[in-house]
N, C-alpha and C positions, 0 to 999 in steps of 0.2 A: 292659377295661371297667374303668370309673372307676362305683362306686357313692355318687351324690351327698347319699344321706341319711347312709350311716355314714360317709362322710368328709368330712362337710358344707363339702364344694370350694366354695371364695369364688365370688361371681357373675362375676367377671373369668374365672377360668380356664374356667367353665361358656360364657361368651360366646365364648372362645377357639374352644374344640370348635364351636361353632355358624357362627364364621365362617370352619372351614376345611372345613364340611357344607352347601353350598346347599341350599335347599330344593327335597324332593323329593314328591310326591305318597302322600301315607298310604293312599290307598286306591286301585287301579287306575284311570284316568280311561276312561269311556265307550267302546268303541273299541279297548280293549284286548287283546290276546291273553285275558288273565287270563280275561275276561268271556267269551270263546269254550268257553274249557277248561270253566268253570261249566256254560254252556249246553249241554256235551255229556255230559256228568254223570249217568251212566243213574242214579244214586241217587237223583237227584232230581227225575228227569224230568217224573213227574207232578205234583210240587209248583209246579214253572217254569209248567205249564198252566196252573194254577189264578192264579199270581200275575198274569201277563198278560191272560187273560180279565177279570180284576177289575180293572188298570188300566184295560182298554181301553175295558169298560164306562163307566170314571170320567174318562173323557180330558177331555168338556164339562161336568163333574157340578161345581158349585160347591162350595167346601167349608162342613161346616156353620158357623155363623154362633158368631163369641164376642162376645153384644152386653154393652153396659155393664150391663144388668142381669142378668147372669149373671157379671160380675167383683164386682158388687155382693151376690149371694146371700150368699156366704159370710157379711159382716159382719152382713149383717142375719137370717139364720136359723143360722149354724152348720154348715148344709149344705155340701158339698162335691163329691159326686157327679154332680151337674148340670153343673156348670162344667168339671171334669176330664174326663167322660166326650166330652166336644164337643174338649177339647186334645187329647187323647190321638187322637181318630179322626182329627183333621188331618194330626197327623204320619202315622198310619198310611197316609192316602191318597198325601199325597207320597213315603212310601216305597214304596208300590207303581208309581207313576207312574216315579220315577229309575231303579229296580233292574231294571222293565222296559225301561226304553230302554238300560239298560247289557247286558242280555244280549239283545235284540231286533236278529236279523241283516239284518230286511230296512229299506235304509234310509230309506224314506218312512214307514214304521210306526214306527220308534224317533225321526226326525224328528218324527212328531205326540206321541208322547212325553216328546220333551222339552221341545217347548211346552208341554204339560198342565204338565211338571214347574216350568217357572218363573213359570207363572201361580199354580200352587199355593205356591211357593218366596214370590211376592210377598204373598200375602194374608198367610202366617205370619208374614212379616218385618215387615208393618205392622200386628202386635199392637202395643199400644203398651207391652203388658207380658209379658214373658215369663215370670214366677214366678206360682204358685198365689196365688189372693188368700189362702187358708190360711197362707200365709207371709208376708204383707208386712205384719205387725200389722193393729193397731187403725186402717186408713184407709177410712174408707167406701165409697169406689170400689172398692177391691181390688186397686188398680194402682200398683206402685213400677215405674217401669224400671230404677232403680238399684238394686235387690234383687236380688241372687245367690243363689237358693236352685236348690234340684238342677235342679228343669226350668229356667231358664232356662238355669242351665250345660249340660246336656243340649241347648238348643236353641242354644246358641253352639257347643259342638265339630259340631252338624248341620250349622249354616253354613259352617264352616271344611269339613267332608268336601263338602258339597253342592260348594263350590268346587273341591275336588281331581277329585271326580265328573264333573261338567261343563266343567272347564277352561274352552276360548274360546267356549263355547256360549251362558255368561250374558254377557250387554251387560255393556259396561266400565264403564256409568254407575252398575249394578247392583252390580258388584263393589267397586265404591269406596263407595259407602254401606252395603254388608255389613261392609265392611273398618273404616269410621269408627265403626259401632255396636260393634262387638267391642272395638275400641280401648279407643273411652270409656267402654263401657257395662261393660266385662269387664275387658282388661288394667290401663286406666291405675285403676278403679274397684278394681282386686283388688290391686293397688300402694298406693293410697291412702289406706285404712284396714284395720284390724285387726277381719274379719267374725266373726261369732257362729260360724260354724263349720272357720275357719280351726285350732284347735289341739283340736277335739273328739275324740274316740275312737272316734264311731260313724260309721255310712255317709256321713252327710254331709260328712263331712272328703273321702272320696276321690272320692265322686261329684262335687259341685262345683271342686275340683283339678282333677279329668279334663275337665270341659266347659272351664272359662277356661285351664287349660292345654293340652288336646287342640286346640282353637280358633286358640291363638297356633302351636302347630306344623303344624298346616295352611296361616295364611295371613302368618305374620308372618316378614322378610326382616332386622328389626333384630336382630342378636346381642346387643349390650347391653343389648335388654328380653327378650329370651330367658333371658340372664344373671341378668335382676333376676327375671323372675319364677321362675326353677327355684330359684334359691337361698334364696328365702322359701319357696318349695312343699315343698322338703327338707324346712326345721323342721316345720311343720305336717304334713308325713304321716308325718314320725316318731312324733308323738304319734298320730296315728290307727293306729299299729302297736302301739303300747304297750296299744293298747286290746285286743288279742286278748292269750289268757291264754299263758305260756311254751310250752305245749303245742298253742298254735294256735286254741284253743278261741275260738269268737264265742258271748256270749250273748243277741246277738241275734238268734241262730238260721241254718240255710243259706239263707234266703231273703234276708237281709238279706247275709248272707257272700257270696252269687254278685253284690248289689248293690254292695254298700260294697267289697269286694276285687276282685270283676270286673271294674271302674271302674278302681281302682288299677294292675291288672292292663294293662289295657287301654292305660293311661297310657303304663304303661313299655313295651309293647310300640310305642306311638308314638314315645315317646322313644330308643329301642335303634332303632327303623327311620329317625328322622331323623336321627339321629349315627352312623349306619352303624356301631353296634355299640360305639362309643365313652362314652357315659353309660347307666347303667342306673338304676334304684330298687331292683333285687332282687339283684343280684349278687352273691354270697358270701355273703348273709344265710341263717345256717340257720332261722329264726325265721320269715322270711318261706316258707319251703319248709312249716314245722309248718302255717303258716296255709291253705297250698295243699291240704293232706290235709283240713282241717275239711270242707268241704262234700262230696267221696266220703265220706269217715266217717258223713257223718250221711243219705247216700242208702239210700233203699228201694228195694224192686224195685217197679216198674211207676210211673214216677216219683213216686213219694212219700219224704217227707225225716221225719226226728226234728222237728216241730213246734213246741216249746216254745216259751211266749211267744207274740207276734204274729207267729207262722208258718203260711203256707198248708200245707196237708199236701201240695199239689203242687207244690209251690216248688223240685221237682229243680234242681241246676245245669244250664245250658245247656250243649248238645254243643258249640258254639265255644270257651265259656269253659275246659271240660274238655281240649279237645284242644290250645288252647295252654298253656293249666296242664304237661299230658302230657310234650310238645316242650322247652318251657323248662325243666323241674326234671328232665328223663328221667325219670319217675315210672312205674313197670308197676302200680300201684294206680290213680292217674289216668288212664292208659291204658286199663284196663281197665273205671273208669264212663264213660270216652269212648266207648270202644264200644259199651256198653250204652245210652247214651242215642243215639247215631245210629243203632244199630238201632229203638229206640222212636221217632225221628222216622221213617226210612224206613217206617214200618209205618202211617203215618197221615197223611191231606193235613193240608196247613198250617193252623193255627187263624188265618185273615187279622185275625180281628176279636179276636184277643188284645189284652190291653190293649197290652203293650211291644212290637210287631211292625212296630217304626219300620226304620227306615237302620240306627242302631245294629246292633240286631240281625239282622238281615237280610243285608248286607253279609257281616257275619262268618260266619254261617253260610254264604250261598251260598260265600264263598270258600274256606273249611274243610272242608267236606264231603269225604270221603274216596268216592274213586269204587268202592270194595266195602266191602259191610258184614260184620261176620261174624256167620255166623245163628245160631253157638250161645253170643253173647254174653251171658254172666250173674254177675249180682254173687258176688263170691268170698266164701264162709262169713268170719264175723268175732264175735271177742271184742274189743271194747275197750274201756277208761276212759280219762277226761281228767281227771287228779286236780286240775287248776285249776279246771276249768269243771263237776267233780262229773255228770258224765255217763257215763254207760254204754251200749251198743250195744250186741247178739249177734244173729246172724242161723245158722239155722243149722236142718237138716234134721233129720225123726224118721222114725222106723222105716218109717213107710207113706211115705216121701215128700214130706210136709207141710212146708212152707218157712215157717219162725216167723221172726218179725223183732221184737223187742222191745227198747225200751228205758228209762229210767229215770233221774230224776235229782235232786239234794239240791239244793244251790246256796242263794241266799238270795233273799228279795222286792226285790229295789232293781237289778236287772238290765235292762240295756236291752230299752226294748219289752217290761217284767214284768209278769208274771201273778204271784200267789200263788199259788206251785205246788209248793212246795217239798216234796218225797215223788211228784211225780206218773210217772206213767209211759203208753206207749202198744203195744201190740200188735198188729201186720198179719201173716194168715195166706193164705199162698199168695197174696201182693201186693196182699191188701185188708183194707184197716184194719176191726179190730173192736173194740178201745178206743180211744178216740180223746181226743187232743186236741183242742179249739174251734178253736185258733188266731185270728187277727183276724177282731174284729167291721169293719162300717162305722166307718171314720175318719171321724169330725166334733170339732165342737168341744167336749164333753160330754167324749167320750173321753178326748183330754189334758188335760181340766182334774183338777187334784191334787183337787179336791171329786168330782168322778163319775166316774172313772176304772175303780174299781171295784165301781160299780152294776152292770156289764155281768156276765151269767153266765158270757163267754168269760174275762175277768181276776181274777174272785174264784174263791176257793177252792172255792166251792159247786159250781163246773164243773170239777171237777179230780177225781181219782180219789184224792181224800186225807179225812180224817177231819174230823168235823165235832164238837165236845167241847163238852157241856153250850150248844149251839145259838151258838156263836164258832167263828168262821172262822180262820184265819190273816190275818195283818197284813201292810202294805207296809212295806218298811225294809229296809233291808242290816243292822238287828239280827234278824230275824225270818228265823232261817238254820237248815239243817238239815248234820247234820254224819254223814261217812260212819263208819261203826265197824267194818264189816266187808265187804273182796269178796274175793271166790274165782269162778276164773274155769278151768274144767276141760273135756275132752273131751265128759266126762258131764252138768256142771252149770252154773250161774251161781249164784253165791251176793252176795246185797248185805245189808247191815244196817244199815238207817240212824236216828238218833237226829234225831227230828223236833221236840221239846218247846220247841226255842228259836222254832219259825215262828210260833208262838202265843200273844197275849199273856196279861197275868194274869186275864183274865175269864173264860179257860177254864177255869180251875183245875185246871190240868194239872201235874202234879208229873213226869212223864215218857211219852214216846209214843216206841215203836220200832215202825219196820217191817221185816219179815223178806219178803225176795222169795227166791223160785227157781224156776230153768227147770231142771226136768228134761228132758232132749233128747232121749235117745229115745225118750220116753214121749209126749213133744211135751203138756207140762203146766206151767203155771204157777201156782206159789202161793203166797199174800199173807197176810203175818198181822198185825194193830198189836196191839201190847200197851199197855196203858194203866197205871197209878198216877192217881188222882183226888183231888184234894183234896174235891170233890165230884163226886157221880153223880145229876146231873138227867135226861142224856138224851146217849146216844151215837151216832154211826154213822160209816159210809164209805161209800165209793160206787164204782162204776165210771159211766164216761163212753161212750157210743156213738151214732153219726149212724143207725144203723140198728135198725129195730123190734125191739122185747122181747116174748120169749113169757113165763110165769111158770108152772112146769108140777112138779108134785110136788113142791115145795119148792124146784126150783132154776131157771134162768132161762137163755134160750137164745136168741143171735145170729144170724140166720143172713143170709148174704151171700156174693155171687161162688159161690154152689155149695158156701159153706162154712158149718158151725154149728159156734158158739163154745159148750160149755156150761158156765155157772158152779156150781159147787155149792160151798152154804156147810158149810164145817167146822164142828167140834163146838163147841155153844156160840152160834152165830150162826146166822141166817133174813134171809133177804132181803124184807124188807118191802114191798117198792113199787117202782114205777118211775116217776119223776117228768118231767114234760116241760118243757122251757123254750126258747120262740121267743125270737129275736134277729134282727138283720140281719147277714149277712155281710160280709165284706170287699168284695164289688161290690153292697152295696145290696140284695140279695133276701132273702127270705124264710126263713130257715132254723131248725133248731131241733135239740137234742140231749139224750137220754133219761137220765136218771141213776137209774142203780139202786141201790138201798138196801139195806144192809149193816147190822143192826143187832144187838148181844147179847140174847138169848134173857133173862139174867138179870143185871139191870146192875148193878155193883159195883163199889168202890172200885178193884178188882184185878181188870181187864177184857182179853180178846183177843176180835179179832174178828177172822177171817180166812175166805175162799173158797180154791176150787181152781178151775181152768179146762182145759180140754182139749177137740180134736175129738170128734165124732159120728161 
């Protein structure tokens, strides 16, 4: 097996392999025995009924409109969600139709669903631009058919996979139109110029490459063109992989890891399948194996994740991706996480309205779902530290059986999807976030502008559990950085000491700011102490962030959620001064808020310590 990234394989050599490997469907066609096997899988029987009922209810229902006015809305207002909500719903309905057709055993009902699928395909195909208006630049119409963004690329791959799934059910005239559009707007367009994502180190690189090349693997019969595409892509994807730290760490967080690296791995699977295992993007690369471990390492119980920066706290890696990674790398840790993910999936109904419930997701979920579930699957206890990313994670049980999951970071303030959060941490108890990371707010034009990004409570350090020194917050930029002074992991405790001084600008007037963190495992206790040496002592505070209500009682604070009560007790010389509420729009555009528990020194001086202990009542 040849790794075309590591070996810099010439286009001619790649083309020779494709010439010897005629096209095959990358997904089983409707009517294939694989779909009959899925339909008989007892693990997902209930979910399949949901899917079919919804698809049948929508057979004659028109797709939601994407009007010219909606395309132009972002240019006029900077708002994204109105357009994007409709865009995703159109593709969800298409997914429900085509996958129900694949699973349906009654020929008459199947034909009805295929007819519905073709009608929906035509509507989506006729979208003048498959890109998001937020990604096409300053175009008043919001349309650019030649712009390959994340979602145009995803749609290209979608149509390639639909041709594989539906085969001769798609009229030849429509097949020809699809092939022509993919060749002009994606294959030729990709080769004809350098795109802004082609050599990026973030998720756009992998997702756009997967969309373009995945579509080509599905529909292209020209070995020379495929050789050119993959030879060029190999160079770009090498840069994508270089964006991960040597320890596999991803500063974009596990959600974007699942998107970027997840799509990269799906492209690898498509390539290895199409070439019968002769060409690969990952074979023999230890760095890729390390990257594959990052998502599981950042996963927490109950579907939560370590969500520093613009991460959703519910961004747990999806079961189909974990399943593929565990098999491709034969890794027991990933396999354990996959087992937990499948157990969680089987215990609840499908969320048919979840944003990414599309053909890409459902086809992998249905085809990879095991026929049995491990009833006692649970995440293993762990202590880990990623030295390049400067992130620590610990999972353990206290003597009362309470499950503690803690994560903290150092890092710098110019990371991908950055928040000004050097020194931040989170704590989950028994699968419930008690001390939180806010995660990503609503995406709009202002949020992605240099001038206004750090006005959001989600991104500024005021919205993280870090000090506010003389009224001054941390600043954005790679030079605003933390340093790990000490780390110690044992069966009894986790100890971490960080130097946060350089995360603050000169206006903060701080000579020294050290943060000491200790987890006492058997007791079930978190102790945090911040020590300051100040040039001036005008005001000083640190904070804890939670999405749950807070009660102040007898000098301490109590956070109650999921049947757990976490008590925050200030250490000597510290007082809990107040609880501040901050409202914002969450990533879905819905009203949300966080509570900021403010801790201050009882006597402010040039040399001051502020701290607390947290334990379960």
